[in-house]
N, C-alpha and C positions, 0 to 999 in steps of 0.2 A: 706446456708446451712453450718455449722462448719467441717471441715475434723476430720475424725476419732481420736480418740485419744491412745496413746498408754501404757497407764498408768500411775503407778509414779515415777516408775525408770526410765525411759525415761522423765519427767516432770523432775525431779530433776538433771538429767546429761543436759539436757537443759539449765535452770536456771543457775546452775554451769558456762556454758560453756558462758552464756550473759555475765553474774559476772564479769567471767576472761577476755571478750573482752573488757567490758567496760574499766576495768581497765588498759589495754593496749593501750588503746587509752586514755587515761589521764581520764578519767573519776571522780569524787570524790565520796568521803562519800555513796560509793555501798553496800546496803542491799538486801538478801534474806529471805523472808518472807513466811515462810510454812504458806497453808493456810486452808491446807487439811481439818483439822477439824474444820475451822470456815466458809469457802465459798463453795455451791453449785455451784459459777461460773467458779473459776480456782483454782489450785493446789499450784501457787508460783508467789508472785511479784517480781523483781528485779527493787531497784530503785537507779538511780544514779542520780550526779549532774552534768551540763556541763560546763564549762569555756565561751564557747560561741553559739551563733545559729550556727554557721558553722561548729562546732566541736558537737555537739548535731547529727546533719544531720550526718555526719562522720562515730560516732558510731553508730546511729539507721541504716546505711548502712551496718555497718560489723557483726553487732548483726544478721540482718536478713541473711546475708551472712551464719552465723555459724549457723543458723537455719537450711538454706540447707541443709549444708555439712552434717550434722547429719539427716540428712531425716525429718526436723521438720518447715515448710516453715513456711510464718506471713501469716497468714490466714486473718488479718486487721490493718492498720494503721494510725492515728491521729497525726494532730499537724504537720507533717513534714514542711507543708507551713510557718506556725510559728515560728517553731524552739525553742518555750521557754517551752513546754511539750510536748513530743514526747513520743507517745505511739506505742508499737509494742504488737501483742494480737495474740499470738500462742496458744489460746485457752487452753490448762492447765498451761500456762507461760505466763503472761502481765508485759512486760518490761515497765516500767516510767522512763523516759528520761528527767529532770527539769534542767532550768537556777534556778538560789539561788534562789531568788525570790518567783519564783510561785513553789518551793519545800517548803518554808518556808512557803506559804500562805495554800497551801491544806494541808501539814503535813499528811500523807499516815501515817507516823509510828505512829501519836499517832491515828487514826482513827481506824489501824492497832495493836493495842497496844500488846496485846493477843498472836499476831500470834508468835510463835518460829522463832527466826534468825538461817538463816543456816549459818554455820561458813564455810563457800565456800574455805577460804585462806588455811584454815589445811587442808580441805580435800583433795586438793593436790594443789602445790604451782607453777605447772608447767605452761606457758602460753598458752592462749587459743590454740587451732588447728586451723592451718591456710591450 
């Protein structure tokens, strides 16, 4: 059973914090997609590209810690073993961390092309809370 959700403000805060954490750990091409009007399953996607499997695993671990710190623990994870597409499901926010080949192949930006992009950099340029 999924944990209780905290609503859109908390989801947006988590999505932005996850994007900032990914940036702070050298993830590339980070996007935050607002799916609130498009998906009955989740509110935000955070998508990023890593430089290696080791780096992707480290970023996933740090994003999970960020969620814990702000009171939103990861509900489910997938792909940590293979490290080419790691998924962190926080229920209202789903983080997708890809290697370059898998990001290009699955092309979530195209599939969810109608989703507005959250300008998480302009929202606040401070580093993620540690």
